Every structure is written in C-alpha cells, then in structure tokens.
C-alpha positions, 0 to 999 in steps of 0.5 A, a space after each residue: 102273473 100267477 093266478 090262484 083261482 080267478 081273483 088272486 094274482 101274484 107277480 112272480 119274478 124270475 130274477 128273484 125280485 120281491 113279489 106283489 099280490 092282488 086280491 079282487 073281492 066283491 067290494 074292491 081290490 087290495 094289493 100286497 106289497 108294492 115292489 121296489 120300482 114305482 114304474 113296476 108298481 104302475 104296471 101292476 095297477 094297469 094289470 088290475 084295471 085290465 082284469 077288474 073294474 073295481 077300485 084299488 082300496 088299499 096297498 098293504 106293506 108286509 114290512 119296511 124293506 124298500 123292495 116291498 114298499 118303495 112302489 107305494 109312491 106310484 099308487 093312488 090308494 092308502 097304504 096299510 102297515 103296522 105301526 112299527 113298519 111306519 116307524 121304521 120307514 120314517 127313520 130311513 135316510 132315503 137320499 143316503 140310500 139312493 147315493 149307494 145305488 148304481 147311477 141307472 137306478 138313481 135315475 129311475 128313482 129321481 123324484 121318488 119319495 118314501 110313502 108311509 102307511 096312513 092306516 096303521 095297526 098294532 097287532 091285527 087288522 081285518 078288511 071285509 071285501 064282501 066275499 073275502 076277509 083280509 086278515 093282517 097280523 104283525 108277527 115279527 121274525 124276519 124283521 121286528 115289523 114283519 106282518 103276514 096277510 091271510 085271505 079267507 076263505 081262499 086259504 092263501 097266506 102272503 108271508 112277505 120275507 118270512 118265506 123264501 122259495 128257491 132263493 136264500 133268505 135275507 137274515 140280518 142282525 135284527 132277525 129273530 130266528 126263534 120267533 121266525 121258526 115259531 111263526 112258520 110252525 104255527 102256519 102249518 096248523 091253520 087251514 091254509 093251502 097256498 103260501 106266497 113268499 116275499 121272493 120266489 114262486 107260490 108254494 105249499 105246506 112243503 115249502 113251509 117245512 123246507 123253510 123251517 129246516 133252512 132256518 134251523 140249519 142256518 141257526 146251527 151253522 151260525 153258532 158253529 161258526 164261532 169255532 176255529 173251523 169256520 171254513 170247514 163248516 161253511 164248506 160242509 153246510 154249503 154243499 147241503 141241498 137245502 142251501 146249495 140249490 138256492 139262488 143268491 149265494 152271496 146273500 147267504 154269506 152276507 146273511 151269515 155275517 150280519 146275523 152273527 152280529 145279533 144278540 140272538 147268537 150271543 145269548 145262545 152262546 152265553 147260555 151254553 157256556 154256563 
C-alpha cells in the first residue's frame, strides 16, 4: 500500500494491475475501484479493518471495465457510479466474457457476478466524510462513462484510466482523445497535488503533462498510419521515450488497431480532405 498522508491509501501493483484507493474520513471510509478479483477486494477490505475502525460506506467505480469493478461482488457496501457506468455494466455478457479467459481465472471467478452501482448520478456527486469532501465527476474521455474522484482538502485526484503511469494506455474505438486531453489539461488548473492513475504508481503534475503528450502523439500517429508507410511510422514513434519506456507494449499495438476503428479518426481525416 502507498499512503498519501495518514488517511488515503493506494494499492499500487508492480504488475500493472488496476489500482484501488481507500479514503478514511472522520465519518467513515470510501473505496475507489474494487479491482478484478473479488479475492483481492477481500484483502483490501481486510486492510481497511486493520487500519481503521470506521465503516466502509461506499465503493466508487470510475468506469465499467471489469478490472475496476468485478471486485464489487466481494464488498458489503453500496456501489457508486455514473448512470452510464451502470448501463454499460448491465450490457456485459459476463458468461461469454468468462469463457474467453484462462481456465485458472475461470476457476477463480466461479460463482462471481457483476454487481451494479446502486447509487448513481448523471454528472456529479459529493460525499461529506466530515473532514473530507469526496467529489465524483462524470467526464468521459477514456470511455464514455469515465469518472474522476477528487478528495478535498487533500488535493488528491483518482483519475481511473484517464491516467496511466509507466504503462501504455488502453485506448479503444470508444475513447475520445480530444475530450481526454481536455480533461487532463483542466486538471492542471485545479488545486491538486497527487494524481492516482488507473494503472501505475501515484504521480504528480509532471505525470499529467506526460500523459497529455502521450495522447497527443498517439493521436498524431493514428492519423499518420492511414498513409502507405505505416511500418516506418510505427518504428519511428515506437522508439520515442514516451512510448518505448512504458510497460505493456502489446497493449500499445492493440490500442492503435482498436482506435483506428473510431469515428474520431474518420472525422479528422474527412475534415483534412476537404
């Protein structure tokens, strides 16, 4: 566990798995994202009981991806998420998803079900923990349902998968890079000091700047790949430090392929042809 002061903890993972956050306030505890395995979520709940006698009030889901939400199943607390997150989770064919996994993972997930948010919001929700204010904002970008969680007065922002540190970002056909970049630029203007990524170690403003640069270069690369010199372009960009130093290189390639399917790329190209 990485601690920010004495009351905020982050379950950083050396293997790049999804992070989870714990916020301990005067009036109770809140958790941000429940990770993929319910067994891991159980360990987090056990950690909470070891460091605080206060009740776990809510679990917040930053977006619908199962590596951030499947652990909901193991937690005896209401789940908070945007209305859109609930809608996306409802549409997942979980049995079909499980059938695509390795047998040992299927065994781990035997009997597990997707637990939907029971407390939902459209744009914003605020919780008062007495000495802390938890502000949840539905912002989009990485996925249409992506939310961020700000902790005041600590100046901490749980960014979900809008921020990846030391690892390649998961960018898909449903990602809106223009919105994503705008969100990150707006975070620079707020009184925030710590930025918790969906994957990777806790960062600072420099991490936000690097993510903005990453996304801008990724977008430029995706547009250039429409040319006949795709292999040369990939080799050139792949050697740049902002790409080369990150983990999950196969995710980088998969993201390029998936994002190339997006309307965002098509609209940009159409604009430049006229």
